[in-house]
C-alpha distance (Angstrom), angle and dihedral (degrees) to the residues before:
residue distance angle dihedral
M1 . . .
I2 3.82 . .
V3 3.79 116.5 .
S4 3.89 131.2 178.9
A5 3.73 113.5 -99.2
N6 3.73 95.7 -172.2
E7 3.75 91.1 106.6
S8 3.76 95.0 40.7
K9 3.78 120.6 119.9
D10 3.80 95.0 -168.6
F11 3.92 99.7 44.4
I12 3.86 95.5 122.9
S13 3.74 95.0 44.6
S14 3.74 92.0 47.1
I15 3.83 86.5 59.2
T16 3.68 97.7 43.9
N17 3.75 89.6 49.7
I18 3.83 88.2 61.1
S19 3.79 95.1 42.7
G20 3.75 131.7 -26.9
N21 3.82 90.7 -176.3
D22 3.81 100.9 66.1
P23 3.80 124.1 106.0
F24 3.86 93.5 -143.3
A25 3.76 90.5 51.5
C26 3.75 89.8 48.0
R27 3.82 89.3 52.4
I28 3.83 93.3 52.0
I29 3.80 94.6 45.3
S30 3.69 90.8 48.2
L31 3.79 92.8 51.5
Y32 3.85 91.9 46.9
N33 3.85 90.4 49.5
S34 3.86 85.6 53.9
Y35 3.68 104.4 41.2
K36 3.73 120.7 28.1
P37 3.82 119.3 -138.6
E38 3.80 92.7 -109.3
L39 3.78 91.9 74.8
A40 3.63 115.6 95.8
F41 3.74 100.2 -129.2
V42 3.84 97.9 57.3
D43 3.82 134.8 61.0
Y44 3.66 136.1 177.1
W45 3.74 134.7 -156.8
M46 3.80 140.1 -178.0
I47 3.77 124.4 -141.5
V48 3.70 105.0 -137.4
D49 3.77 134.3 -169.1
E50 3.82 102.1 -118.1
N51 3.84 90.8 -153.3
N52 3.84 98.0 56.4
G53 3.73 108.0 8.7
K54 3.77 92.4 -119.1
S55 3.90 118.5 147.2
R56 3.73 112.9 -109.9
G57 3.86 100.1 173.5
A58 3.75 146.6 -37.6
I59 3.82 144.6 -113.5
A60 3.80 129.4 -153.7
R61 3.81 129.3 -170.0
S62 3.91 123.3 -158.6
G63 3.87 106.9 -179.5
T64 3.88 101.5 -47.4
N65 3.92 94.6 -29.0
F66 3.76 117.1 100.8
I67 3.85 135.5 -162.8
L68 3.78 117.5 -155.5
F69 3.77 122.9 -160.7
I70 3.76 103.3 -167.7
T71 3.80 128.1 176.6
D72 3.79 135.9 -168.8
C73 3.76 88.9 -99.2
G74 3.83 94.1 51.9
D75 3.89 123.9 98.4
V76 3.77 101.5 -112.1
E77 3.91 89.1 -176.7
E78 3.68 89.4 56.6
V79 3.83 92.0 47.1
S80 3.82 87.9 51.0
S81 3.77 91.4 51.3
F82 3.79 91.3 50.0
M83 3.75 92.5 49.3
R84 3.83 91.2 50.9
V85 3.79 90.6 63.5
A86 3.79 101.5 27.4
G87 3.89 98.1 92.5
A88 3.79 92.3 -121.5
S89 3.79 123.1 167.1
S90 3.78 90.0 -168.9
A91 3.86 142.5 3.5
I92 3.74 128.3 -170.4
C93 3.76 123.5 -165.3
S94 3.87 142.4 142.9
G95 3.83 114.3 -51.0
E96 3.75 87.3 -132.6
Y97 3.78 90.3 78.4
K98 3.82 123.2 56.6
L99 3.72 116.8 -158.4
D100 3.74 121.7 -142.3
V101 3.80 99.9 -129.3
F102 3.65 129.9 141.2
K103 3.86 132.2 -141.2
S104 3.75 92.0 27.3
K105 3.74 135.6 126.3
C106 3.86 116.6 -143.2
V107 3.86 132.4 -156.5
T108 3.64 126.6 -174.5
G109 3.81 143.0 -163.2
S110 3.71 147.5 154.0
V111 3.93 128.1 -72.5
L112 3.78 104.6 -139.7
I113 3.79 123.5 -166.9
K114 3.82 137.0 -160.0
D115 3.79 116.8 -167.5
K116 3.79 102.0 160.4
P117 3.85 126.0 63.8
F118 3.81 126.5 -109.5
E119 3.73 110.1 -102.2
F120 3.83 100.9 -155.2
L121 3.90 122.0 46.5
D122 3.73 129.4 173.2
N123 3.77 101.9 -117.7
S124 3.89 90.5 -175.3
L125 3.76 92.2 73.0
N126 3.84 119.9 103.1
I127 3.84 102.0 -124.9
I128 3.80 117.8 -176.6
V129 3.82 141.1 163.1
P130 3.86 98.6 -104.5
E131 3.76 127.3 -144.6
I132 3.75 112.4 -95.5
K133 3.80 92.6 -120.7
S134 3.87 92.4 51.7
A135 3.79 90.6 47.8
Y136 3.93 91.0 48.6
E137 3.80 92.7 49.5
L138 3.82 90.3 53.1
I139 3.83 93.6 46.1
V140 3.84 89.3 50.9
K141 3.78 91.1 46.6
C142 3.91 89.6 55.2
A143 3.75 98.7 36.2
D144 3.86 120.0 129.0
D145 3.75 138.1 176.7
N146 3.86 90.5 -72.2
F147 3.77 94.0 62.4
I148 3.97 126.2 27.8
P149 3.87 107.2 -172.1
P150 3.83 117.5 -131.6
A151 3.75 122.1 -116.9
F152 3.89 112.7 -68.1
E153 3.81 93.9 -114.1
D154 3.85 93.4 53.9
F155 3.86 91.1 43.1
Y156 3.77 93.2 49.9
V157 3.83 98.3 46.3
D158 3.83 91.9 46.4
V159 3.82 96.9 43.6
N160 3.82 94.0 44.3
H161 3.72 92.4 48.2
K162 3.83 93.4 48.1
I163 3.78 92.6 44.5
R164 3.86 88.5 56.3
H165 3.82 89.5 48.6
N166 3.80 94.1 51.6
A167 3.90 91.0 -116.3
M168 3.77 95.1 113.4
R169 3.80 141.3 27.5
M170 3.81 139.0 175.2
Y171 3.68 138.3 -161.0
G172 3.93 133.5 -175.4
I173 3.67 145.3 -173.6
T174 3.78 121.8 -125.8
E175 3.80 131.6 -156.4
N176 3.76 123.1 -179.0
N177 3.70 89.4 -4.0
S178 3.83 92.4 -59.3
L179 3.74 126.8 111.4
A180 3.77 105.0 -108.8
A181 3.91 100.0 175.5
V182 3.70 139.1 7.0
A183 3.75 137.4 -172.7
M184 3.83 128.3 -179.5
T185 3.77 141.2 178.7
V186 3.91 114.5 -117.2
A187 3.78 92.6 -164.6
E188 3.92 139.5 11.8
S189 3.62 136.7 -171.7
S190 3.85 131.2 171.9
C191 3.80 93.3 -86.2
G192 3.83 106.2 25.4
A193 3.86 146.6 27.3
V194 3.78 133.7 -158.8
L195 3.82 117.1 -139.6
G196 3.60 122.5 -144.3
A197 3.93 147.2 149.0
V198 3.88 93.7 46.2
A199 3.77 106.8 174.5
C200 3.71 138.4 168.3
D201 3.84 122.7 -168.3
P202 3.83 107.9 -111.6
E203 3.90 88.8 -130.2
Y204 3.91 89.1 61.7
R205 3.73 101.1 41.0
K206 3.78 124.0 120.0
R207 3.83 87.9 45.3
G208 3.82 100.3 94.1
Y209 3.75 91.7 -109.7
G210 3.78 94.3 127.7
S211 3.71 95.3 50.0
S212 3.90 90.5 42.8
I213 3.72 95.5 56.5
V214 3.85 92.5 46.3
K215 3.79 89.6 51.5
Y216 3.89 92.0 48.3
I217 3.78 97.6 48.5
S218 4.00 89.3 42.8
N219 3.74 92.9 53.2
V220 3.75 92.9 48.1
L221 3.72 90.1 52.7
L222 3.86 94.2 43.8
T223 3.81 91.0 52.3
E224 3.68 86.4 59.3
N225 3.81 88.9 53.3
K226 3.76 93.3 -109.7
I227 3.79 117.9 142.9
V228 3.88 108.6 -131.9
F229 3.80 116.4 -132.0
L230 3.80 129.1 -178.0
H231 3.76 133.0 -171.1
R232 3.70 108.2 -139.3
A233 3.71 121.2 -169.0
K234 3.71 119.2 -118.1
N235 3.98 109.3 -79.7
A236 3.83 92.5 -7.2
N237 3.74 122.8 130.7
V238 3.82 91.1 -18.2
S239 3.81 96.3 154.3
F240 3.89 92.5 43.0
Y241 3.78 93.3 60.8
N242 3.82 95.4 34.2
N243 3.83 88.9 54.7
L244 3.94 88.7 49.9
G245 3.81 89.4 56.5
F246 3.90 98.5 -109.6
T247 3.74 112.9 151.6
E248 3.74 129.0 -154.3
S249 3.73 112.9 -109.1
G250 3.84 97.0 171.4
T251 3.79 144.4 -46.9
W252 3.86 135.4 -82.3
R253 3.83 126.1 -144.7
E254 3.82 121.5 -161.1
Y255 3.93 122.7 -164.5
Y256 3.74 122.9 -152.6
F257 3.76 112.1 -161.7
K258 3.78 129.8 -149.4
R259 3.81 109.1 -130.0
């Protein structure tokens, strides 16, 4: 059964007891650490075994966007029924589980993982913590059909808040006083992080800046004993991440609902 976790004092520990090394669990924990349940635009639920009361997964809502942490012990049909009436515009979950929902479009991709540090880094590069506005402008410049950036105001407020709550970070490489490449985490927990928004200015490509910034941020996270996850769109940047030594650990599936 699905029960509200908004009043729960052990929401995070309940999730980590199921699996601390799951990218969807990481996303939910990161959101919870950033935005507490008393805020109107977020909600949190536990998926609980009705026979023994044990936690089997979790659900989080931010606005109309949902994150689903589902396990083999969870009731996928119950989650499907819940999503059909939840008023969601989107929901992301493991590709291992297919929700029975109607009037939705689904996109998929690979979940990549990196759990060993990179041995060789270019220490001559000028690596900085960029301004949010500069990072956003580069991300927009490099955007494609696989990622449509939100409005700057929404991006700035969310990123600034999550950085202050240690749920997100970003690094960049500069050349000639210009931001050439950027990478950031979109979620962090005590034992994992999800990379996203990796971008390299077309003017500075073919110089290894994209791979260098991914290596740098990954090593920082791994030094903190955090497993690095990345959600790669289907057939996108396959050789780039293969050459960096990321391995596929599963798939993701994101639903977009007609409202």
